[in-house]
Biotite code that builds the C-alpha atoms (Angstrom):
import biotite.structure as struc

atoms = struc.array([
    struc.Atom([-37.338, -212.654, 8.983], chain_id="A", res_id=1, res_name="MET", atom_name="CA", element="C"),
    struc.Atom([-35.327, -214.542, 6.590], chain_id="A", res_id=2, res_name="LEU", atom_name="CA", element="C"),
    struc.Atom([-33.793, -211.478, 5.422], chain_id="A", res_id=3, res_name="ASP", atom_name="CA", element="C"),
    struc.Atom([-32.626, -210.603, 8.890], chain_id="A", res_id=4, res_name="ILE", atom_name="CA", element="C"),
    struc.Atom([-31.004, -213.724, 9.261], chain_id="A", res_id=5, res_name="LEU", atom_name="CA", element="C"),
    struc.Atom([-29.131, -213.526, 6.079], chain_id="A", res_id=6, res_name="ARG", atom_name="CA", element="C"),
    struc.Atom([-27.986, -210.060, 6.760], chain_id="A", res_id=7, res_name="GLY", atom_name="CA", element="C"),
    struc.Atom([-26.665, -210.886, 10.142], chain_id="A", res_id=8, res_name="THR", atom_name="CA", element="C"),
    struc.Atom([-22.721, -211.215, 10.250], chain_id="A", res_id=9, res_name="PRO", atom_name="CA", element="C"),
    struc.Atom([-21.209, -214.675, 10.498], chain_id="A", res_id=10, res_name="LEU", atom_name="CA", element="C"),
    struc.Atom([-19.188, -213.466, 13.798], chain_id="A", res_id=11, res_name="TRP", atom_name="CA", element="C"),
    struc.Atom([-22.671, -212.864, 15.243], chain_id="A", res_id=12, res_name="VAL", atom_name="CA", element="C"),
    struc.Atom([-23.683, -216.472, 14.720], chain_id="A", res_id=13, res_name="TYR", atom_name="CA", element="C"),
    struc.Atom([-20.257, -217.654, 16.265], chain_id="A", res_id=14, res_name="ALA", atom_name="CA", element="C"),
    struc.Atom([-20.876, -215.740, 19.275], chain_id="A", res_id=15, res_name="VAL", atom_name="CA", element="C"),
    struc.Atom([-24.197, -217.299, 19.567], chain_id="A", res_id=16, res_name="PHE", atom_name="CA", element="C"),
    struc.Atom([-22.956, -220.728, 19.442], chain_id="A", res_id=17, res_name="PHE", atom_name="CA", element="C"),
    struc.Atom([-19.799, -220.028, 21.648], chain_id="A", res_id=18, res_name="ILE", atom_name="CA", element="C"),
    struc.Atom([-22.618, -218.556, 24.509], chain_id="A", res_id=19, res_name="LEU", atom_name="CA", element="C"),
    struc.Atom([-24.754, -221.609, 23.854], chain_id="A", res_id=20, res_name="SER", atom_name="CA", element="C"),
    struc.Atom([-21.956, -224.154, 24.202], chain_id="A", res_id=21, res_name="TYR", atom_name="CA", element="C"),
    struc.Atom([-20.928, -222.486, 27.651], chain_id="A", res_id=22, res_name="TYR", atom_name="CA", element="C"),
    struc.Atom([-24.518, -221.892, 28.521], chain_id="A", res_id=23, res_name="GLY", atom_name="CA", element="C"),
    struc.Atom([-25.318, -225.954, 27.477], chain_id="A", res_id=24, res_name="VAL", atom_name="CA", element="C"),
    struc.Atom([-22.576, -227.263, 29.234], chain_id="A", res_id=25, res_name="SER", atom_name="CA", element="C"),
    struc.Atom([-23.685, -225.514, 32.654], chain_id="A", res_id=26, res_name="ALA", atom_name="CA", element="C"),
    struc.Atom([-26.788, -227.607, 32.203], chain_id="A", res_id=27, res_name="CYS", atom_name="CA", element="C"),
    struc.Atom([-24.540, -230.686, 33.464], chain_id="A", res_id=28, res_name="PHE", atom_name="CA", element="C"),
    struc.Atom([-22.678, -231.188, 36.424], chain_id="A", res_id=29, res_name="ARG", atom_name="CA", element="C"),
    struc.Atom([-19.321, -229.322, 36.186], chain_id="A", res_id=30, res_name="SER", atom_name="CA", element="C"),
    struc.Atom([-16.092, -228.246, 37.533], chain_id="A", res_id=31, res_name="HIS", atom_name="CA", element="C"),
    struc.Atom([-15.459, -224.396, 37.249], chain_id="A", res_id=32, res_name="VAL", atom_name="CA", element="C"),
    struc.Atom([-12.215, -222.954, 38.224], chain_id="A", res_id=33, res_name="SER", atom_name="CA", element="C"),
    struc.Atom([-11.574, -219.973, 40.624], chain_id="A", res_id=34, res_name="LYS", atom_name="CA", element="C"),
    struc.Atom([-9.771, -218.076, 37.479], chain_id="A", res_id=35, res_name="ARG", atom_name="CA", element="C"),
    struc.Atom([-12.910, -218.697, 35.228], chain_id="A", res_id=36, res_name="SER", atom_name="CA", element="C"),
    struc.Atom([-14.967, -217.066, 37.711], chain_id="A", res_id=37, res_name="LEU", atom_name="CA", element="C"),
    struc.Atom([-12.761, -214.088, 37.919], chain_id="A", res_id=38, res_name="GLN", atom_name="CA", element="C"),
    struc.Atom([-12.257, -213.510, 34.269], chain_id="A", res_id=39, res_name="ILE", atom_name="CA", element="C"),
    struc.Atom([-15.938, -214.121, 32.691], chain_id="A", res_id=40, res_name="SER", atom_name="CA", element="C"),
    struc.Atom([-17.599, -211.177, 34.583], chain_id="A", res_id=41, res_name="PRO", atom_name="CA", element="C"),
    struc.Atom([-14.731, -209.040, 33.532], chain_id="A", res_id=42, res_name="VAL", atom_name="CA", element="C"),
    struc.Atom([-15.183, -209.901, 29.877], chain_id="A", res_id=43, res_name="ILE", atom_name="CA", element="C"),
    struc.Atom([-19.094, -209.389, 30.041], chain_id="A", res_id=44, res_name="PHE", atom_name="CA", element="C"),
    struc.Atom([-18.873, -206.032, 31.905], chain_id="A", res_id=45, res_name="VAL", atom_name="CA", element="C"),
    struc.Atom([-15.780, -204.741, 29.313], chain_id="A", res_id=46, res_name="ALA", atom_name="CA", element="C"),
    struc.Atom([-17.996, -205.846, 26.232], chain_id="A", res_id=47, res_name="LEU", atom_name="CA", element="C"),
    struc.Atom([-20.873, -203.998, 27.530], chain_id="A", res_id=48, res_name="SER", atom_name="CA", element="C"),
    struc.Atom([-19.191, -200.873, 28.788], chain_id="A", res_id=49, res_name="LEU", atom_name="CA", element="C"),
    struc.Atom([-17.095, -200.715, 25.290], chain_id="A", res_id=50, res_name="ALA", atom_name="CA", element="C"),
    struc.Atom([-20.488, -200.685, 23.595], chain_id="A", res_id=51, res_name="SER", atom_name="CA", element="C"),
    struc.Atom([-22.011, -197.498, 25.173], chain_id="A", res_id=52, res_name="LEU", atom_name="CA", element="C"),
    struc.Atom([-22.703, -194.890, 22.895], chain_id="A", res_id=53, res_name="ASN", atom_name="CA", element="C"),
    struc.Atom([-20.024, -191.783, 23.823], chain_id="A", res_id=54, res_name="PRO", atom_name="CA", element="C"),
    struc.Atom([-21.781, -189.257, 21.741], chain_id="A", res_id=55, res_name="SER", atom_name="CA", element="C"),
    struc.Atom([-24.767, -189.493, 24.092], chain_id="A", res_id=56, res_name="GLN", atom_name="CA", element="C"),
    struc.Atom([-25.123, -188.319, 27.591], chain_id="A", res_id=57, res_name="GLU", atom_name="CA", element="C"),
    struc.Atom([-22.634, -190.939, 29.118], chain_id="A", res_id=58, res_name="ILE", atom_name="CA", element="C"),
    struc.Atom([-23.656, -189.766, 32.903], chain_id="A", res_id=59, res_name="ALA", atom_name="CA", element="C"),
    struc.Atom([-27.173, -191.492, 32.087], chain_id="A", res_id=60, res_name="ILE", atom_name="CA", element="C"),
    struc.Atom([-26.064, -194.472, 30.348], chain_id="A", res_id=61, res_name="GLN", atom_name="CA", element="C"),
    struc.Atom([-23.695, -195.229, 33.349], chain_id="A", res_id=62, res_name="LEU", atom_name="CA", element="C"),
    struc.Atom([-26.310, -194.470, 35.833], chain_id="A", res_id=63, res_name="SER", atom_name="CA", element="C"),
    struc.Atom([-28.678, -196.754, 33.871], chain_id="A", res_id=64, res_name="ALA", atom_name="CA", element="C"),
    struc.Atom([-25.905, -199.378, 33.602], chain_id="A", res_id=65, res_name="TYR", atom_name="CA", element="C"),
    struc.Atom([-25.310, -199.042, 37.252], chain_id="A", res_id=66, res_name="SER", atom_name="CA", element="C"),
    struc.Atom([-28.807, -199.412, 38.285], chain_id="A", res_id=67, res_name="LEU", atom_name="CA", element="C"),
    struc.Atom([-29.170, -202.707, 36.057], chain_id="A", res_id=68, res_name="GLY", atom_name="CA", element="C"),
    struc.Atom([-25.889, -203.978, 37.377], chain_id="A", res_id=69, res_name="LEU", atom_name="CA", element="C"),
    struc.Atom([-27.067, -203.858, 40.971], chain_id="A", res_id=70, res_name="LEU", atom_name="CA", element="C"),
    struc.Atom([-30.670, -205.298, 40.260], chain_id="A", res_id=71, res_name="ALA", atom_name="CA", element="C"),
    struc.Atom([-29.274, -208.027, 38.311], chain_id="A", res_id=72, res_name="GLY", atom_name="CA", element="C"),
    struc.Atom([-26.691, -208.788, 41.206], chain_id="A", res_id=73, res_name="TRP", atom_name="CA", element="C"),
    struc.Atom([-29.529, -208.736, 43.562], chain_id="A", res_id=74, res_name="TRP", atom_name="CA", element="C"),
    struc.Atom([-31.593, -211.141, 41.367], chain_id="A", res_id=75, res_name="VAL", atom_name="CA", element="C"),
    struc.Atom([-28.775, -213.345, 41.174], chain_id="A", res_id=76, res_name="ALA", atom_name="CA", element="C"),
    struc.Atom([-28.305, -213.745, 44.905], chain_id="A", res_id=77, res_name="LEU", atom_name="CA", element="C"),
    struc.Atom([-31.962, -215.298, 44.951], chain_id="A", res_id=78, res_name="ARG", atom_name="CA", element="C"),
    struc.Atom([-32.127, -216.724, 41.145], chain_id="A", res_id=79, res_name="PHE", atom_name="CA", element="C"),
    struc.Atom([-29.311, -219.069, 41.484], chain_id="A", res_id=80, res_name="PHE", atom_name="CA", element="C"),
    struc.Atom([-29.106, -221.964, 43.956], chain_id="A", res_id=81, res_name="SER", atom_name="CA", element="C"),
    struc.Atom([-25.553, -222.280, 45.805], chain_id="A", res_id=82, res_name="TYR", atom_name="CA", element="C"),
    struc.Atom([-26.567, -225.328, 48.407], chain_id="A", res_id=83, res_name="SER", atom_name="CA", element="C"),
    struc.Atom([-25.185, -228.064, 46.138], chain_id="A", res_id=84, res_name="ASN", atom_name="CA", element="C"),
    struc.Atom([-21.908, -226.498, 45.414], chain_id="A", res_id=85, res_name="VAL", atom_name="CA", element="C"),
    struc.Atom([-18.906, -228.320, 46.393], chain_id="A", res_id=86, res_name="GLN", atom_name="CA", element="C"),
    struc.Atom([-15.036, -227.120, 46.514], chain_id="A", res_id=87, res_name="ARG", atom_name="CA", element="C"),
    struc.Atom([-12.083, -229.352, 45.116], chain_id="A", res_id=88, res_name="GLU", atom_name="CA", element="C"),
    struc.Atom([-9.023, -227.526, 45.223], chain_id="A", res_id=89, res_name="GLY", atom_name="CA", element="C"),
    struc.Atom([-8.988, -224.442, 43.057], chain_id="A", res_id=90, res_name="ASN", atom_name="CA", element="C"),
    struc.Atom([-12.299, -225.807, 41.265], chain_id="A", res_id=91, res_name="HIS", atom_name="CA", element="C"),
    struc.Atom([-15.987, -225.725, 42.352], chain_id="A", res_id=92, res_name="LEU", atom_name="CA", element="C"),
    struc.Atom([-18.186, -228.648, 41.670], chain_id="A", res_id=93, res_name="VAL", atom_name="CA", element="C"),
    struc.Atom([-21.464, -227.136, 40.258], chain_id="A", res_id=94, res_name="LEU", atom_name="CA", element="C"),
    struc.Atom([-24.694, -228.959, 39.851], chain_id="A", res_id=95, res_name="PRO", atom_name="CA", element="C"),
    struc.Atom([-26.205, -228.521, 36.552], chain_id="A", res_id=96, res_name="GLY", atom_name="CA", element="C"),
    struc.Atom([-28.744, -225.722, 35.952], chain_id="A", res_id=97, res_name="THR", atom_name="CA", element="C"),
    struc.Atom([-30.227, -224.383, 32.952], chain_id="A", res_id=98, res_name="ILE", atom_name="CA", element="C"),
    struc.Atom([-30.443, -220.618, 34.511], chain_id="A", res_id=99, res_name="LYS", atom_name="CA", element="C"),
    struc.Atom([-27.044, -220.108, 33.231], chain_id="A", res_id=100, res_name="VAL", atom_name="CA", element="C"),
    struc.Atom([-27.893, -220.751, 29.552], chain_id="A", res_id=101, res_name="LEU", atom_name="CA", element="C"),
    struc.Atom([-30.928, -218.511, 30.072], chain_id="A", res_id=102, res_name="ILE", atom_name="CA", element="C"),
    struc.Atom([-28.958, -215.881, 31.238], chain_id="A", res_id=103, res_name="VAL", atom_name="CA", element="C"),
    struc.Atom([-26.365, -215.979, 28.185], chain_id="A", res_id=104, res_name="TYR", atom_name="CA", element="C"),
    struc.Atom([-29.251, -216.242, 25.608], chain_id="A", res_id=105, res_name="TRP", atom_name="CA", element="C"),
    struc.Atom([-30.695, -213.235, 27.468], chain_id="A", res_id=106, res_name="GLY", atom_name="CA", element="C"),
    struc.Atom([-27.304, -211.263, 26.978], chain_id="A", res_id=107, res_name="PHE", atom_name="CA", element="C"),
    struc.Atom([-27.100, -212.305, 23.555], chain_id="A", res_id=108, res_name="PHE", atom_name="CA", element="C"),
    struc.Atom([-30.750, -211.488, 22.712], chain_id="A", res_id=109, res_name="ALA", atom_name="CA", element="C"),
    struc.Atom([-30.322, -208.053, 24.442], chain_id="A", res_id=110, res_name="TRP", atom_name="CA", element="C"),
    struc.Atom([-27.547, -207.085, 22.388], chain_id="A", res_id=111, res_name="ARG", atom_name="CA", element="C"),
    struc.Atom([-28.786, -208.479, 19.171], chain_id="A", res_id=112, res_name="TYR", atom_name="CA", element="C"),
    struc.Atom([-32.179, -206.579, 19.443], chain_id="A", res_id=113, res_name="TYR", atom_name="CA", element="C"),
    struc.Atom([-30.195, -203.429, 20.281], chain_id="A", res_id=114, res_name="GLY", atom_name="CA", element="C"),
    struc.Atom([-28.192, -204.016, 16.897], chain_id="A", res_id=115, res_name="GLY", atom_name="CA", element="C"),
    struc.Atom([-31.130, -204.689, 15.142], chain_id="A", res_id=116, res_name="TYR", atom_name="CA", element="C"),
    struc.Atom([-33.000, -201.818, 16.151], chain_id="A", res_id=117, res_name="GLN", atom_name="CA", element="C"),
    struc.Atom([-30.197, -199.511, 15.169], chain_id="A", res_id=118, res_name="ALA", atom_name="CA", element="C"),
    struc.Atom([-29.895, -201.160, 11.929], chain_id="A", res_id=119, res_name="ALA", atom_name="CA", element="C"),
    struc.Atom([-33.593, -200.924, 11.043], chain_id="A", res_id=120, res_name="MET", atom_name="CA", element="C"),
    struc.Atom([-34.245, -197.473, 12.821], chain_id="A", res_id=121, res_name="TYR", atom_name="CA", element="C"),
    struc.Atom([-31.025, -195.725, 12.722], chain_id="A", res_id=122, res_name="PRO", atom_name="CA", element="C"),
    struc.Atom([-32.889, -192.388, 13.180], chain_id="A", res_id=123, res_name="GLU", atom_name="CA", element="C"),
    struc.Atom([-34.076, -193.923, 16.641], chain_id="A", res_id=124, res_name="LEU", atom_name="CA", element="C"),
    struc.Atom([-30.960, -195.480, 17.553], chain_id="A", res_id=125, res_name="ALA", atom_name="CA", element="C"),
    struc.Atom([-29.470, -192.138, 19.290], chain_id="A", res_id=126, res_name="ASN", atom_name="CA", element="C"),
    struc.Atom([-32.975, -191.309, 21.302], chain_id="A", res_id=127, res_name="GLU", atom_name="CA", element="C"),
    struc.Atom([-31.916, -191.602, 24.900], chain_id="A", res_id=128, res_name="MET", atom_name="CA", element="C"),
    struc.Atom([-34.638, -193.851, 25.525], chain_id="A", res_id=129, res_name="SER", atom_name="CA", element="C"),
    struc.Atom([-33.131, -196.287, 23.440], chain_id="A", res_id=130, res_name="ALA", atom_name="CA", element="C"),
    struc.Atom([-29.556, -195.687, 24.466], chain_id="A", res_id=131, res_name="VAL", atom_name="CA", element="C"),
    struc.Atom([-30.464, -195.541, 28.545], chain_id="A", res_id=132, res_name="ALA", atom_name="CA", element="C"),
    struc.Atom([-32.823, -199.015, 27.799], chain_id="A", res_id=133, res_name="GLY", atom_name="CA", element="C"),
    struc.Atom([-29.843, -200.688, 26.141], chain_id="A", res_id=134, res_name="ALA", atom_name="CA", element="C"),
    struc.Atom([-27.437, -199.754, 29.050], chain_id="A", res_id=135, res_name="ALA", atom_name="CA", element="C"),
    struc.Atom([-30.079, -200.804, 31.265], chain_id="A", res_id=136, res_name="LEU", atom_name="CA", element="C"),
    struc.Atom([-30.444, -204.167, 29.920], chain_id="A", res_id=137, res_name="GLY", atom_name="CA", element="C"),
    struc.Atom([-26.932, -204.732, 29.938], chain_id="A", res_id=138, res_name="ALA", atom_name="CA", element="C"),
    struc.Atom([-26.406, -203.765, 33.335], chain_id="A", res_id=139, res_name="GLY", atom_name="CA", element="C"),
    struc.Atom([-29.041, -206.317, 34.354], chain_id="A", res_id=140, res_name="LEU", atom_name="CA", element="C"),
    struc.Atom([-27.722, -209.222, 32.402], chain_id="A", res_id=141, res_name="ILE", atom_name="CA", element="C"),
    struc.Atom([-24.017, -208.196, 33.638], chain_id="A", res_id=142, res_name="ASN", atom_name="CA", element="C"),
    struc.Atom([-25.325, -208.045, 36.968], chain_id="A", res_id=143, res_name="GLY", atom_name="CA", element="C"),
    struc.Atom([-26.725, -211.614, 36.951], chain_id="A", res_id=144, res_name="LEU", atom_name="CA", element="C"),
    struc.Atom([-23.320, -212.867, 35.859], chain_id="A", res_id=145, res_name="ILE", atom_name="CA", element="C"),
    struc.Atom([-21.273, -210.855, 38.167], chain_id="A", res_id=146, res_name="VAL", atom_name="CA", element="C"),
    struc.Atom([-23.452, -211.613, 41.179], chain_id="A", res_id=147, res_name="GLY", atom_name="CA", element="C"),
    struc.Atom([-23.209, -215.368, 40.371], chain_id="A", res_id=148, res_name="ARG", atom_name="CA", element="C"),
    struc.Atom([-19.695, -215.429, 39.999], chain_id="A", res_id=149, res_name="SER", atom_name="CA", element="C"),
    struc.Atom([-18.928, -212.971, 43.127], chain_id="A", res_id=150, res_name="LEU", atom_name="CA", element="C"),
    struc.Atom([-21.064, -215.486, 45.362], chain_id="A", res_id=151, res_name="ARG", atom_name="CA", element="C"),
    struc.Atom([-19.453, -218.602, 43.815], chain_id="A", res_id=152, res_name="LEU", atom_name="CA", element="C"),
    struc.Atom([-15.886, -216.648, 44.688], chain_id="A", res_id=153, res_name="LEU", atom_name="CA", element="C"),
    struc.Atom([-17.088, -216.737, 48.146], chain_id="A", res_id=154, res_name="ARG", atom_name="CA", element="C"),
    struc.Atom([-16.517, -220.384, 48.592], chain_id="A", res_id=155, res_name="PHE", atom_name="CA", element="C"),
    struc.Atom([-12.744, -220.154, 47.919], chain_id="A", res_id=156, res_name="PHE", atom_name="CA", element="C"),
    struc.Atom([-12.833, -217.157, 50.643], chain_id="A", res_id=157, res_name="ARG", atom_name="CA", element="C"),
    struc.Atom([-14.649, -219.227, 53.241], chain_id="A", res_id=158, res_name="PHE", atom_name="CA", element="C"),
    struc.Atom([-12.475, -222.059, 53.097], chain_id="A", res_id=159, res_name="GLU", atom_name="CA", element="C"),
    struc.Atom([-9.288, -220.052, 53.410], chain_id="A", res_id=160, res_name="GLY", atom_name="CA", element="C"),
    struc.Atom([-10.803, -218.073, 56.308], chain_id="A", res_id=161, res_name="ASP", atom_name="CA", element="C"),
    struc.Atom([-11.821, -221.758, 58.016], chain_id="A", res_id=162, res_name="MET", atom_name="CA", element="C"),
    struc.Atom([-8.035, -222.714, 57.294], chain_id="A", res_id=163, res_name="GLN", atom_name="CA", element="C"),
    struc.Atom([-6.369, -219.525, 58.877], chain_id="A", res_id=164, res_name="ALA", atom_name="CA", element="C"),
    struc.Atom([-8.749, -220.211, 62.048], chain_id="A", res_id=165, res_name="ARG", atom_name="CA", element="C"),
    struc.Atom([-7.752, -223.743, 62.368], chain_id="A", res_id=166, res_name="ASN", atom_name="CA", element="C"),
    struc.Atom([-4.170, -223.050, 61.970], chain_id="A", res_id=167, res_name="ASP", atom_name="CA", element="C"),
    struc.Atom([-4.232, -220.219, 64.330], chain_id="A", res_id=168, res_name="GLY", atom_name="CA", element="C"),
])
């Protein structure tokens, strides 16, 4: 186990600490900007799609990723609580939750496990089950992130619709 930790590149630790920082900060009451809710899912999805293995059946990987994305989105609608969210201008005031930290750590663990498996068992890394499983897991975690962000962005749309109705 110690050899695995010693062989891990420093940038992996940096990513872990960044995700942990944002996850722990979400455990406390926080202000989240509209811009952040729009950009964060794009970053996670882009990283995951860039990590797909183009030498394998890309259609199977994209199908598995899409299935995971939809499943994660569905779970996000039920997993996160949206009842105590308040809007203040272009920010939302969110109550603290450990669920964001769990999702971020899940994303990190899934990516780390995939990298570990590829490094330790390179002959198995290109098997379709491993490639599709990695895509499915990445889609699931990203679905949680995207679903939560889109649901929170609805608070901005809803307020705009209400103001337009009141002005008209």
